[in-house]
GUTI-690583 format. One record per residue (C-alpha): x, y, z; residue in one letter. Coordinates in pm, whole numbers, plus 50000, padded with zeros to 5 digits. Each point is the difference from the previous one (the first is absolute). Layout:
# residues N
XYZa
...
# end
This chain:
# residues 418
070962014444373x
501254964849937x
501625011649677x
501865028250175x
501124976450278x
501164974749740x
501975027049818x
501605012450320x
500854964850115x
501474991049660x
502085031849992x
501374992150346x
501174966249865x
500955013249657x
503524985750001x
498724964750052x
497085003849763x
502265014549730x
501554966049939x
496564984149978x
498935026649749x
503124993449793x
499414962450012x
496435004149876x
501125025949744x
502594976949847x
497494971450006x
497395021049818x
502675012749758x
500964964249914x
496374989149970x
499015028849770x
503184997449792x
499624962649946x
496315004649918x
500815027549748x
502754979349838x
497654970049993x
497365020749821x
502525013549752x
501364965249926x
496474987349939x
499125029949782x
503274997049807x
499284963149951x
496475006549873x
501005028349768x
502684979849822x
497664995349705x
496795017949907x
497885000449688x
501204965749888x
497014976649973x
501814967249932x
503494985950029x
500694971149765x
502864975350021x
500924963449978x
497784977650209x
501174996250357x
499295017150332x
498075032650004x
502265014450270x
503104990249806x
498675018149694x
499335032550187x
503374997850176x
502144998149688x
497855021449769x
499325029450237x
502534997450283x
502754984649783x
500704973950267x
501014965449886x
499624986549649x
497314983849792x
500024962249976x
499225003449627x
499625027549741x
497035005649772x
500165003249623x
499935033249818x
497224985949782x
497754996650304x
500845035850097x
498965012249655x
496684981350027x
499305016150338x
501005034549878x
497754997449693x
496994988250200x
497095023849941x
499405003550374x
503605010750074x
500875037150011x
503744994550039x
502474972250076x
503595005250110x
502654972549980x
502314993150292x
503314982049939x
502234991950297x
503254981550048x
502745026549989x
501275024850255x
502215030250048x
502105002150318x
497334982250203x
497005017949844x
497604980449782x
499795007549628x
496475001149858x
499484995949628x
496805016449882x
498655024649741x
500255037849983x
496275003050075x
500534983450341x
500615034250157x
496645012349870x
497934970550118x
501584989150327x
498475015850309x
500885000150368x
498045011050304x
496655015649914x
500404998449622x
503205020750019x
501885001249672x
503754994949980x
501745033649961x
503525008249891x
502365018250230x
502405004249710x
499924990949634x
497344978949829x
499054964549903x
502274979049779x
499775002849623x
503304985349882x
500914963150023x
502665005850264x
498195026050209x
499154993050361x
497825016150267x
500974995450366x
497995003250320x
500635026950261x
501864976950242x
502264987049723x
500965035049893x
500535012250357x
502034970650126x
502174996549688x
500255037249925x
498564998049650x
498915029449790x
498485002249655x
502784990249759x
501734975350234x
501224968249833x
499264966550162x
500304962949918x
497684971950108x
500834966750161x
498614965849920x
498104985750297x
498565016950307x
502814998050256x
501865030250135x
503204985149861x
500004985849648x
502784984649793x
497985003249678x
499935036349893x
498355014249690x
502845025149982x
500024999549619x
496525015849998x
500175032050210x
496835019750071x
499465037150040x
497825013350283x
497325020249822x
497625005650292x
499744999350381x
496614994150161x
498675019350297x
499844981150332x
496854979050047x
500764979350311x
499444968249795x
502294974049832x
500095023349697x
502575021050188x
502434970750005x
499604989249639x
501915005649677x
497715001049695x
501014991449646x
498024989949693x
499044963949934x
501965002349674x
503085010550200x
499694968450206x
500144980349675x
502925020749876x
502264994350303x
499304962649993x
500744995749631x
502934976249977x
499374986150349x
498934965050101x
499364985550347x
501275031950164x
503325001149815x
501285016249683x
500464978449693x
503485006449867x
500155014449652x
496325009549984x
500135035150147x
498665026749769x
500925036449997x
497535026250119x
499305010449644x
499254964149897x
497744995450301x
497985030949911x
499324986049652x
498544967750135x
496294994650069x
500094997050375x
496674983050054x
499854984650351x
498994963550011x
498914999250362x
499455022150304x
499454996650373x
496595015950062x
497415023849857x
498235029050173x
496525004949856x
497615029450016x
496384994149900x
497635022749809x
497214989850236x
500274984450346x
497114977149908x
502184981349754x
502784993250250x
498644967150134x
499054988149651x
503535005649870x
501484984650313x
497984968549942x
501064999049634x
503685002750089x
499804974250277x
498364975849755x
502425008049716x
500974967449827x
503065010749802x
502165003950313x
499444999450378x
499315035950107x
498335016450295x
498485034350053x
499685014650349x
498285030750140x
502715022450155x
497795011950286x
499074964850107x
503584987449975x
501335029850198x
497524993250280x
501034963550012x
503665009850011x
499385025550276x
498284973550211x
503214979849992x
502305028250109x
497705018050245x
501324977450277x
503035022850017x
497685030150004x
498054986250297x
503244990750177x
501215036149979x
496725012450143x
500154974450281x
503525010250096x
498965036750012x
496974991750213x
502234980650240x
502285030250033x
497005021850091x
498834973750247x
503444999650160x
499775037950038x
496694997550184x
501314972150222x
502865023150094x
497545027950080x
497924976250211x
503094989150192x
501005036250070x
496515009550114x
499764970050233x
503475006750138x
499235036550060x
496954991450212x
502284991850291x
501305035950004x
496535014849946x
498254984450299x
499765033050183x
498745017649688x
497214974449963x
499235000950371x
499675037949996x
497644998149704x
497934973850182x
499965020850318x
498595030749822x
497154980049853x
501364983549686x
497994968949916x
501554967949864x
498715010849658x
501975032650031x
503194981150083x
499594976249708x
499125028649765x
503115019150109x
502304971249906x
498124994449674x
500315037049915x
503734998750063x
500544969249782x
497795014949727x
501975032550013x
503314981749972x
498644979049711x
498675030849821x
503285019050027x
501954969049896x
497694993749703x
500275035949874x
503774999050040x
500124966749817x
497945014549715x
502475028649958x
502984976350017x
498424977049741x
499355029449768x
503625011750035x
501414965049954x
498034993349681x
500875034149859x
503694993950069x
500084963249900x
497725003749694x
502855007749756x
502034971050145x
497114975749949x
499655012449644x
503724997149930x
500664965750151x
496634982349980x
498115018149723x
497235007450251x
498215033349972x
498605015150319x
497345021349833x
498755015950323x
501644999650342x
496925015150169x
497114982850170x
497274982249810x
496524989850103x
501274964550053x
502385013050269x
497295015550217x
498644967150143x
503584990150088x
500675032750184x
496684999350181x
500654963850094x
503395009350147x
498475028150209x
497154977650113x
502464972650097x
501955025850199x
496835009750184x
499284963650083x
503544996450133x
499115024050282x
497124978650125x
502084974850191x
502195026150179x
496795019050076x
498434969150153x
503134993750206x
499945036150123x
496344996150093x
500924970650224x
502345021850203x
498265012850306x
500495035150137x
501574986750318x
502444978749802x
500905029349784x
500685023050295x
502224974450170x
503675005549930x
501594967949877x
503694992149982x
# end
């Protein structure tokens, strides 16, 4: 009976309650959307590298090493020698080792010098292999493979000709325009820094810097492309090394060996540990987004509470009639709680649908402008406690108006007030 009375009373005040429902709906939409984006950012962050057991670079900060080697942010304070890379690669415990050489760019995108086998060994997400959207990996000295974002934003196709720039700024006055590259492959989107990278061979890095010193060309020492191809382009140094182990048991042993290496100061870090440390530093922004969303929901419930309390003045006779036909204080309180729960439930369901539509519509925009993949716009198990909490909070909101209605006497309710 209380439910039917609550439905009838709510329908009679539907125009007023509609705005409360919309307020809660938009609050829930914002809360769910921010939570979904927060989860996707965290997942995208964690799936940036997978299957790599150690990252080796010049001794310094662990977070700095993971930033420039995986996320291509910043630069290394020092490089490591190619001799040390060869020793690591030939270690009997190592299954594979891929060189990473940084320092150049192409129209704001970082250039990564590596080997052709990089595309076979590097993994993202849950051991997901890099796949080619078009073309294949580089085989010629001046071949290049570009990430999905690079190809989309710059309109590249297989066969496009590009030149690299010295340095990592968006604008460079030192161009390697005498050594053009041909785009031989375009990678499928991964939602990781790979999408915003331009890959060339380590030998190509040596080739474009032949005849250069301190970031400038040496006049009279430029060689033709044919002469460059005849040279032995053995790199002397590199930025970092990605290492895959034959057995996980040998990871810590090799890490200790590298950290204690006497020939030059090196460090080896575990990617998973470094990623967790890095996430702890930037999760403040994540928590701030969640707090803002929660405050918006709270503001919606405060608005509902204000409307319910205000409406009690016009519902005195309704409450008095209910009391006069035998309604107990518990019935009055339950009626107001039912109404607030009903409004919260309708608002939550509406907010869920709005969030689903927003993420479906905005998903391609997030992918285009931020490289963020919204893999699923639907609800997850992590969302259920949030939704139940919102409905429960809505039910609690009706307690205070219910208590105020209980305090109204039948005589007071039947008295006409002006």
